[in-house]
Structure formats: structure tokens, C-alpha cells
N, C-alpha and C positions, 0 to 999 in steps of 0.2 A: 646613382641611383639615375631614375629617368629623367627628362629632359621633356618640359611640355606635359600632355596629356597622357596619363598612364591608364593601360587598359587590361582590368585581368581577363589573362584566357586560359581557362579549365582545361582539364589534360583529362579523358578516360570515360570511363562508357562503364555501365552495368553489366556484366558477365561477358565482358571482350578480351580485356588483359588480363593476364594470369601468371607473366614473368618481368617485375617493375624492369629489371635491370636489362634486360631485352627493350623495354619502353624506352628507356632512357638512354639506350645506346641510340637508337632510330631519332629521338629528338635531339640529342647532341651536332648530328649533322645538319639536322635543319635547321635547329639554332646558328650553330656557325656560319653555314650558307647564309642566313638572312643578313644576321651581322657583320660580313665582309661585306655585303652588299648594302650597305645600309645605306650609303650616300644614293643609289638606284633609287630602292625602295622606302626612303624616308622615314625608318625605323630600326627598332635595336629592338632586341628581347633577350630575357636574363629568365633564370627561377627566382622565385620571389615567394616571400612568408604572406601572411597575410598582413602583416605590422608591415612590411614595404609597401604594400599595397595603398593601406588605407593612411600610411603616411604621406605617399605622394598628393594622394586626391586633399589631403589635410592643407599641403603644401599650396593648391592652387587658390586656397583663400573663399571657395566660392560659397553663395549661400543655398541652404538644402531645407526642402518642405520637410514637416515634420507630417509623420502618420499618427504619431500618439499608440492607445493602446491598442490599437486593433493588428490583429494576424490576417492571412492571408485564405484561410480556410473559411468554406472545404475549395480544397484546391482539384478544379476538373478540366482536363486539357479537350473535352468535347463534350456536347449537351446532354451525350448517353454514356461518357466518360467519370463519373462523379467519382475522385478517389476518398472516398470514405467507407469503403468496405474493411480498409486495414485496421482500423478503431477495434474492429472485432475477432479479426480471424485468427485461426489458432490460438484460442480463449487457454486451454490448459497451458502452453508454454508461456504466455503471458501471468498465467498464476505461478507458476514455478519460479518464473524468473524474478518476481516481487516477492514470493514468500525467500528467495534465496539472498535477494536483496536485505530483506530484513535480517534475517541470521546474521549475515556478515556483519551488519551495523550492531546486531546485541554482541557478537564475538569479539568484536573488537575493543568496544568498550569493558567489556567482562575483563578481557586478556592484558585491557592497558593497566585498568585498576587491580588487577593481581600482582602484573611483573613491578607496580610502582608501591604498593605495599608487602610485598615479598618478592624480592629480585633475585633472592638465592631459593627460590621457594623450588619445590621438586618437580614443576610444570617446565619442562627444560624451551626456555626462550627463543631456540633458533629452530626447533621442530615447531612449537605454537603458530611461528612469522609464517611458515611452510604451509599451513592448514590454512591461512589467513590469504596468503598471496595464493593459492591455489582457489579459495572461493572467491577472490577478486578478478581474479582471471573470468572463470565462468561468466561474473555478473557483466564485464565489463564485454567481454566476448559477444553474448547476447542482445547488446544495446546497439549493433550495425545496422543498417537501417532496414536492412530484407532478415533481420532475426527476431526481435519483439514486435516489428510488426505484423509477422508471421505470413510475409511475403518470400519466404524460401520454399526449396523443393524438401519433402518430405524426411530424406535422408540427412538433409543440413538440419533441419529439426529436430530430427532424433540424436544430429551431434550435440545440439546446445543442450537438450533434455541431458545427455549423459555426464557432459562438462557439468553441470549443475548441480545433477546430482551426486553427484563423484564432491565433489565443491561442500555440499552443505554436508556430507556423511563425516568430513572430514573437520570441519565445524563442529559438527556434534560429538566426535572426540574430544575435541579441543574443550570445548563446555563441561563434560564427564569429568575429563581430568581436574581440571578449577573446582569445580564441586567439590571431588572427590577426597584428590592424593591429598590436600593439607589432613586430612586425619589420620596419616598415617605416620606421622612427624610426632616427635614430643619436643621440639623444638620450641622455646620461647616464645616466640613470634605468634604462636597458634593458639588458638582455645584450646585448652585441654579437653580430651572426649570426656564426656558427663558417662560417668555410668550410673548416675540417679535413676528410678525408673519414671517413667511421664505421670504428671500429675494428675492427668486423666485416664482412665481406663476403659474398657466394657466388662462386662460383668465376667466374662471369659477371658480366662488370662492367656491361654495359648492357642490365638485366633490367628488368619493368617495378616500378614501386614506386608503394604509395601512401603516404601518410602520415593518422594516427589520433590523435586527442586523446582521452582517457581522464581523465575528472575524478568524485573521490571528492567528496559535497556531504557525507559527516560528519563530524564532528567526534572521528573514532575512526581510529589505524591499521587498514588493511583486508590481507586479502590472500585474493584468489581469482579467479576466470576471468569471462572477456567471450568472447561469439562475435560475430563479423560473418560476413556471406554473401562469397564469393569466387568470383570465373570462373574459378581455374586450380586445379590438381591438386595444386600443390606452393604451399608462402609460406615466407619465413624472418621473424620478428617482431623487430626490434630496438629496443629502449628509446632515450630521449634521450641515453644515453652510448655509443650503437650498438655495447650488449652483446647478443647473443642470449638471449630470454627461451624458457623452454619453453612449445612448443605442440603442436598438435594439429589436424591436419586430414582432414576426413573427407566421404563424398559426401552430400548434403543428403536427408532422405527427402524435401522440399517439391518437388524438383525434379531430373532429372538432369544438369542442365547447371550447377549451384549447386553447389558446396561450403560445407563449415561449418568455420569456423575459430576453434578456441577457445586464447584465451593468458593466459598467469597475469599479474593486474597486482597489484604492490604499491604503494599510496597512504597517504601518511601524511592525517590529517586536511585537507578542505579543500582538498586538493591536486589539481593537474592533470598530466598526462604526456603526451607526446607519443613516439609508436608507429611506426614506418618497418617496411610491410610491402613485403618484395621476392618477386618470383614467376619464379624459375628458371626457364628455360625449356629447360633440359638436366638429364641426370642429376647429383645434387648428388654432391659427395667425402665419404663419410662424418664425416674429420676437420675438414670446413667450420662455417658457421654453421646449416649444413642438419640439423646431427646433434640441434638444440634442438627440431627439430621431428618431433613423430611421428606417421607416416603410417598412421589407424587404418584398418581392412577390415571392412566390413560382414558378418556373420557368419547366414544367413539359415536359418530353421525350418520346418517342413513345417506345411500349417496345421491345428488340431487343430479337430473339429465336436463340440459339445456334445451331442450325439445318442450317440456313441458314447465320450464318457469313462466308463471303467467305475472300475478301480483306481487311484486317482492319488497322486503322492508318492513312485513305485517309480524314476523318473529325474531327478534334483534338477540341477541345473548351477550353480554357483556364481558370483556377482561379486560382487567384495568393495575395499575401500578399507582405510585406515590405523583407522575404529572403525568400520563395520559387513561383516557377511555378508548377503548377499542372497540368497535360494536361490528358483528358478523353476523350475518342477512342464512338464517338455518334454510333460507328456502332457494336460497343459493348455494351457499356454504362459501361464499367470499368475502371478503372483509364490507362493511358499509358505509363506516363513520370514525374518523378521529377526534375526540375532543383535548385540547391542551387544557389541563384541569386547572392550573395556576391562573392562566390569561384568560379562560370562559371561552376559548377561540375552538368552534366547532368546523371541520372542515368532513364533507362529503367525499370518500374514497374506495373505489373500486380498481382492484389489483387482478392481472390474470397475463396470459401467456399468447400472443400472436404470432401469427408467419408469415413472412412473405415469401412467395412464389417465384423461384429465378428462372430465367430462360438458358439452357445448356446447347442449343444451338444455333450458329454464327450466321446460320444461314434461316432464321426465324425475327431475328431481333437484339437489339444489344443483351451481354451475359451481365452474369455478375462471376467476378474472381476472388481473389486473394487480393487483391488492390481495391476493384472495382464494385460498386454497389448500384445498381441497377434493380428498382424494384418493379416488378411484372404485374403494375397493378396495388391495389391497398392490400396492405394484412388484414388476412383472416383468422378468426379464433380458435387455434391449436387443440380444443379438445372439445368433445361433446356431454361430459360428464366430471362430476366433482365429487373427490369424498375429503373430509374433514374430521378430524381427532383435536382436542382438546386436552393439555395435560394443565393444570392448574397448581401452581407451585408456591414455596415460598421464600426459595431465590430468583427462580424465574418461571414466570408461565408459558408454555410454549403452545403454538397452534399450526397444526400439520397439517397441507392442504395436497392434495393428489388430483392431479390430473390426466385424464383418460384420453386419447388421440377419437377413440369409440368408443362407445357404449359398454360392448360386449367384450372389451378388452379385459384380459386379465391382470396386467403390468401396466402400470400409469409410465407413459413418456416424461411429463413433469411434474416437480413437486418445489411447493415452499412452506418452510418452516420460518413461521417469526417468533421471534424471542422478545416476550417481554420482561426488561429485569425487576425484581420485587426486592422491595427493603432498602433499596439506595436514594430515600430522600435527601436533596441538598447536594448531590452527588452528581458529579457528570453521567455515569452509568444509567442515571434515571432517564435521561434523555433521547435514547438511542433504541431505538426498535432493531434488532440484529434479523436481516433475513438469508436464508440459505436457501440454494437455489441446486434442484439437480436438472440437467438438461441433456436429452438424448437416450441413445443416438439417434440421431434427427432421419429424416428418410431426403434420398439425394432432392439437391438445389430449392432446400429451405434455408431460412434464414429468420430466428427467433429471438423475437422481443418478450420482455414485461413488461405489461404497460400499466400504468398507473393514473387513471381517470378522477380528475378532482371537482369541485365547485371554487375553483379559485380563477378568479377572471385575470387572467397573466398574459391574454392578445398572442398567443404563442410564441412571447419567448421565456428564454430561458439563459441561464447564466452557468458554462463550467468554464473548468481549466484546461488546458492543451499541454501545459508543463508542469503538472504540481505544484506550481508555483502563484500565478495571477489568473483571478476571475475575469472572465471576459462575456461581454454580453451578447447574444448569438436570437437576432432578429428573425422573424421567419420571414422566406424573401419568397413569392411567385414566381416560378419559371415556366417557360411552353411545354416544356422538356423535362421528365424526372424530376419533378419537384420535390417527392421524397427523399431520395438519397443527397439530392443536393440541398439539405437541411439540416445533415445528420454532421455532428460535432465529437471531438474527443472528449472524453471523460475519463480525465488520468486518474484525480481521485474525489472530486468536487462535481455535482451536476445540483441546480436548484431552479424552481422555478416562482413565486410571489406575486401577490396584488397589493394594494393598502394594506391591509389588516393581516394577511398572513403567510406563511414561507413553507415549501416543503423541500428537503432537502436529502438527497441520497449521496455518501460518500460509498467510496468503492476501495478494494483491497487488490487491483488487478484494472487495464486500463479496458475502458468498452465505447461501444458508437451510445450517441444519446440524441433525441430529436422534442419537442415539442410543435405537434403538426394539427393540434387542435384546440381548441380552448381548454385550459386546465389540464393538459394531458401531457406526461413524460413517459418515454418510453427506452429502454434500456437494450440494448444489442447483445444478447449473451451468447449467442452461439449459430456458427454458419457452417452448412456442408454443401456444398458445391462441386459439380463437374462443369465443362463444355468443351467443345471440338474445336476451338481456336489453334491455331497450328503455333503460335508461339506457346501459348501456355503449356500444350503437350510435349513441346519440346523442349522446355524446362522442370515436366511435371508441376504446373503452379496451378493445377485444376481445386487443391482444397477438399478433394474427398475426406475430410474429416468427421470419421464416426465414434469419435470418444464420445464421452460421457463427461461432461464441466460441472464443477460443483462452486459456482463462485458466491459470494457475499456481499451484502451493501447492507450497511446502515443508516435505516428512515430517522429523520428526526421532523418536527411539527412545532411550528409554535409562531411568533410574532417576527417580521424583519428584524427587529430591533435585538428582541431577545435570543435571537440565534446567530447575530452576527456576532456575540461575546463567546461564544464555544464551540461554531463549527468549524475554525480551524484546526482547534485541541482535539477537537473529536476526529478530524481525517486523520491527523498523526497519529491518536491513539489506536485507529484502528490500522493501519499501518505497521505498527510497530507494536504488536501485541505483546502480554506475557510468553516467554519462553517457556514451556511447561515442560519439562523433562523425567520419565520414569527412571532410576537407576536400578533398579532390580527390579525381579517376580515377586508377585504374594509367596509370601512359604510361613509356614508355621514357625512359631517360634519357641523351642524345648526349653532353653534356658531365654536370661534376659540378657539380653544384647545391647551393645555399646551403642548411644543412638549416634546417629552420624551429627558432626558439629563442623561446620569450615570455620575460616575466619571470622572474623565480625567484619561487618559491611556495614559502614555508616552513609546516610544519603545522600546524593548530591542533587539540590532544587533550585531549578529556575525562574525567574516569572511566568506566569500563564500565555505572555504573547512570544517569549521565546524559546526556542528550540535548540537542544544542543544537535547539531545536525551530524557533525563528526567529534568522535575520541578515539583517537587510534594511533597504533606505533608505524608509520610508513614505511621504513625497512629502505628509504632511498638511499642508494650512494654516490649521486652528483652532489655537486656542492649547488646548495643553494644562491651563493653569491655570482653561480653563472663565471667563476672568472680560469675554471678549467674545463674540457670537453667530461669531465668526468671519470672516476675512478672505479674500475667494476671490482678489484681486489679489495675495495677500503671495506673496511669494519663496517655493521651495520650500529647508526647510534639509536639504540635502544633506549635510553633516556631522552629523544626529542619527541614529544607529545603533539602530534596535531589536534588541535580543537577548532570547531567550525561551530559558530552559532548564529543564527536566522532568525530574524523577528516576522512574526507570520501574519502583521497585519498590512493592510496599504493606506494612506492614509484617508484620513475620513470614513472609515469602514467602520471604527468603532469609537465613541466618546472616549473612554478609557483606554483601550487596548492600542489605538493604534498612533499614542503618542512614544515620541523616543525616551527608550527604557535604558538606565545606566547601573551597572552592576559591579562589583568588584571581584575580579576573577580571584583572587585569594582567596576570599573568603568562601565564595563559592564554591570554589575544587577543595577546600579544608576537609571535606567527607573522602576524600582520594589520597591527597598528604598535604605537607608544604611548599606551597609555590615558591621555588627565589628568583625564575627568571622568564618573561613574556616578552616574544618579539612579534610582531605583526608583520603579516604576509600577505602578499596576494590570493585570492580565491583560492588558486592552484596550489598554495604552499611553494610556489617556484620563486618567487621575488620577494627581494624585503622589500616592505612598506616605504622606506624610503628613497628607493629605487623607482618607485612608480607616480608618476605626474599623467593625469588625467587631461588628455584633447578639449579643450572649446571646440565646440561648431558652431559656425554663424547659421542660424536659420531666417525663413521669409516669415515668422511669428510676430504678432505686431507686440502681444504682450510675452515677454521671457519670464520663465519662473527664474526663481534665484537659484541658482545651482547650488544644491545642498550635497553634493557628491564629494567633497573634498574630506581626504583620509584624516580623521584628528588623532589616530595614536590611540596609546594606552599612558594614563599617568603612571608617573612615579609611585602614586601608592596602588596600582592595578585596577584602576578604574576605569571602565570603557562603555561609552551610549554607544547604544545601538539604535539605528532611525528605522522607520517602517521600510520592510521590506528589504530594508540590507541585509546582507550576509557576511561576517567577518571571521577572519581566519587568522590563527593565532600558532607558534610552537610557545610551548610551557615546558617548562623545567622543575623538576622536584627536586 
């Protein structure tokens, strides 16, 4: 080990070294020379891990300052070089990477429970694991600091995209196999194929029919709606018991030949169901199953031109559900206000698109690029006119707003569709206002934001997460230069602003940049298209001339801080891991009564509201978890060792009830999958047994030191485990 003071020296640099063996050979020569002259130089050097470094620091027994829960963002190398642009660079790749991660999450858990229940089933386990490993690799690869950030060159971005899409296709093959293959066997471990006709039918027997599986990858019971595109103007949805479920069909805004079908799904944790969609070709009897489907009509409003706006707020149109009342201004075609109906909280809200114009000539001033956001003045409205359509419904009510760059434009540049769930009183879905955006293609050197202006008195303070884990308070700071860019922060999955009585929360399904630059205002950067003539950028093709159209989604919620603090964490996870919807055939007429699909029965797995099942997978590692050997690449994969990771979603003090430590019995929780025989707790990564870990205690300069609550308590003999706020516990479980 080191003697005296240990200094960590990092070797390497971006885009400089391509052959590791050459670099290590060169370093060996330098290190040997220094160590053979250590008396002369007073220093020795060695290759070291982070453990070596921190262990050396710990042995110094020094006292350390405590930074608290602040991070170092936004990072700026110079006044006009705020590294806040990468929060929004390559929005399409950010979205695909997140969707791939969610699909991997769902595929891992479904295959795990399938293998436990049907170890000799027709889905070959080595083949399944190969599909999962391919997607694991692609999702891991894009986490590179020049990957998910969008700071890579176009050809590298294309490589990431190709690997992600290939991996996702493989995972979808696996899901389809799990859904479909069991029905081909007559083994007693499977439910026998049902030959009885469905209990609810449309008036005509020989109608086109399609079958759709919906899987809930979360360990919570959910009640929500899903959406599929269909080619018919009428549809009836039947669940796997043959009962008609509430549904809604309406013309799609994307195509005049396609319809959007929404239907309600009720699913237990880690549970899937098969739905049959029938497409009647003649008018339905209102007393039949058709009565469960609402045929929604589109109500169109006149285009409004910004230059003609005068007095506003005189012609307001309400859109309601059980939780909210939204008011839309017919003189602007924009949102006017939102009211939380239970708390009687009304907040003025206006939403629209704005653009920052970027400089692309290094001779004319600071530039924006993949990394850097440099606002060339204040943002300006990105539209001259707005068109609105409203689709009143019984599953959702939909508000469609189209924003035109110029009044005479035939095609809109931006759109936002706000979906208001209907009929979900008392359930989480009632509180979420889903907003889907369509942005682009942009003009060159434009950075587009979606700006929400409210009546909140937030003092330009907002809260965001920079890691999908911990909320950070972001206080507005004034600077002599580049103030806009230096007040931007990363929004990985949550951002909100509040005052004493109200909070407005936004949840995201991909990473964005976010800022509060004025009182009551929150803006989200959705897309960037940039070009500059900086030599370094051109040399590595990093000018971000991104002409794509992006389609991100945000969920918006409004209410009191207390009421939203108890649901927004769970809602953020539900947005990340929405139900997997898979159509396993095309609509076709059934000339004869066909056997219905019937896979293995799936029992729910449910955790408390404040705990999230972060992983349930078969790792397939070949090395020894005891680290007694270097690992045997030829060793057989242990398919009976299941990795389970559970996280507590809430911080201390965030919620009076949900921020408390929670005790669960792992045997009882997992009984929906199988009978647990053994549980071993391990390190977060699953690479060390918990008994081998010892947390170091560090001396600090704080006069009032908090009691250390980070000791590892393990699992009791009767499989109980207590999980504290923001704690993540990892286990190997054997069934």
C-alpha cells in the first residue's frame, strides 16, 4: 500500500486513446522508471482501484467537510460554456434508450417468473437468456458518457440506435414466445385451452378479430388505459373472461385511415392478460357488447392568429374528469387554468412552444453545441397561429393543439395532445394529465422549449432529479453572463415548482433540460438542432444538425404539495414502466369457432406503495459471488439464482406515512411466483455477500453528526426485511 499521502492520478482523455495494451505498455515503462528512482523523487506509483485510493484516504484519519445533498450542476468551464445543452441533445436516442431499458425491465421479470413456474417449458432458457443479454449489452453501451448525453458523432449515434433496436426486437420475440408457446402443449402444468365461446359477443359472429396481450411489469396493482391503432371505425374489447371492458375509439390525428382505440386494463403486479378486439362490420345493438365502447367525435375550433389576440379569458371551455377541471381559451386556443376539484385549488396555466436562437459562427460570439447551451438572447414564441380540436370521451378526453410557425403554413411545426383520463376516480390514473408532443423538424440553430406559465409564486425555484433518485432544490442565480443557460438543470424523470398552497409536477419518460426563469414559470427543452464552424466540433462531427421529429411524453399533475408528495414518486415509476402492449396477430375473420388463447395462470406480486421492485432477473453470471476465484468462463449458468432488488422511493420527511421504514416478508411477497426456499442478501451490484461488507465511518467537521443508519441488517430467519427511506436492498432468492 501507499505510505504517507496517496494521490489518485487519472490517465486518459476523450477521443485520444484507442489501444489499451499500447497505453499500458507505455505506462509500465514510466512507472518502472519512477519506482526505481523513488529515493530521488520521493514517490512510488502503482496501478490502483478506487478501493485502494479510498482505503488510503480512510487510513489518514482526517476530518472532512460535508457537502450535503447538493450536486455540482450546472457545470461551466467558462462564463459562456455552460454544459447544460447535453440534457436535451439527441432527444430521439434518449427516448429509445429509455424505452429499451423499460422493455428490458419487463422482459427480465416475465422470463424469470416463467422459468420458475415452468422450468421445462417450451421457451428454451439458454435462447431466452441470449435475447436478454443482447438487450442488456445495448442498454449498457448507450450509458457511455458520450452516448446517452448525445455528445457522440452521428455515426456512433446510429450504432447505438441499431444495437438498441436489435436488442428490443429480440426481447419482443421472447415476450411473444412466453405469451404464445404454452398454449401449444397439453402438459398438466398449463391451463388447458378453452373451447367454450366467449361470453360476450357482437351481433355478428364472423367479424374480424385480433388478440392483444397486456403485461404489467410493476409489482403494484394498476388501473389505467392503453392505446392501440386499428384500421376499423368500431371495436369491442373483451377480456380473457370474455367480458366487455370500457373502451373508446376515435379518428387518429396522425392519419385519416387509422383510428385510436383506448381501453381500460386492470392488472395485478407482474400480471398479464389477453384481450380480444372484435371489429363489427355492421351497426351494433346498443344492448350488446358494443355498448361498452364509446365512439368519440372530434370537435374542431377555428384557427386563432397571435396578432389578433386582444382580450383573452372571455370564452372559456371546460374539460373535466373526476380530479381536474381544465379551462381552454377559445380566443387563443391555449390552456387557461387548471382546478384541483378535491382541494379547490385553481392555478392559472398557459402552455406553448418557444425557441432560442443559437449562434453558429465562432467569429460572432459564443456558440451552442452538443455539450453547451448558450442562449443568444431570450426565447421567442415559436408560432404565429394555433388550431385546437377537442375529443370528449368516456375513457379519455383529448385536447389537440397544433402550432404553426407562420399563419399561412399548411403544416404545423409543433403539436401537443393532452389526454385527460375519465372514469378513474379514486385511482392514480385520475391525477395524471398525459401530454404528448410532436416537435420538428427544426430550423438550423434553434433550441425548442415547451413553456408552462402559472400563477404560482415559486420565486424562480424548482426541484429536479439529476439521477432519477434524489430530488434537488434548484434556486435561480443571477450571473453577469449567460444567465439563462446557467440556470438549466437536468430532468431525468421529475421536475416540479410550488408555493405554499400549490404544486405543479412534470414527469418525463426520457431526460430533458429544465429551468424556471421567471416567477411561476417552468420550461422543458424538448429538441435542439445546431450547426457551428468550430474546428474541434467539425473535426469530430459534433455539430448536432439533428433534423429529426421528436415525440416525447410528459405527465403533468397539479394539487397541494402534501397531496402530490404521496403519489408523484409512484407515478414517475408508472410512467417509466407503462404496460407492455403486444398484438400477437392481425385482424382476421373467424370462419369457424376458434380456440381462445390461454397461457399459464399468472398470480399477482404486490409491494407496498412506497417500495419498488427495481430488478427481478436471472443474471447468468459465471464468476463466483464469493470472489474466491477469478471465475470460470466454462461454468454452467445457474438459472435457479434470482436477483431481486427493492428500493424505497421516498426520502426522510417527504411524506408523513410513506417516508417511514417498511417491513415486508419476502416469502409472502413472492408467493405469487413460487415458494421461496432461501434468501441471501448481497451488495447493491450482487457481487459481494452482505456478510463480507463493512461500511467505513468517516470523520467530519459537522458539530451535530447524524446517527449512522446505514448498517446492514440482513434478512431474518422468517424472511422479513425492513427497508428504510431511499434504501436499495439486493438479494439472491432461490425457489
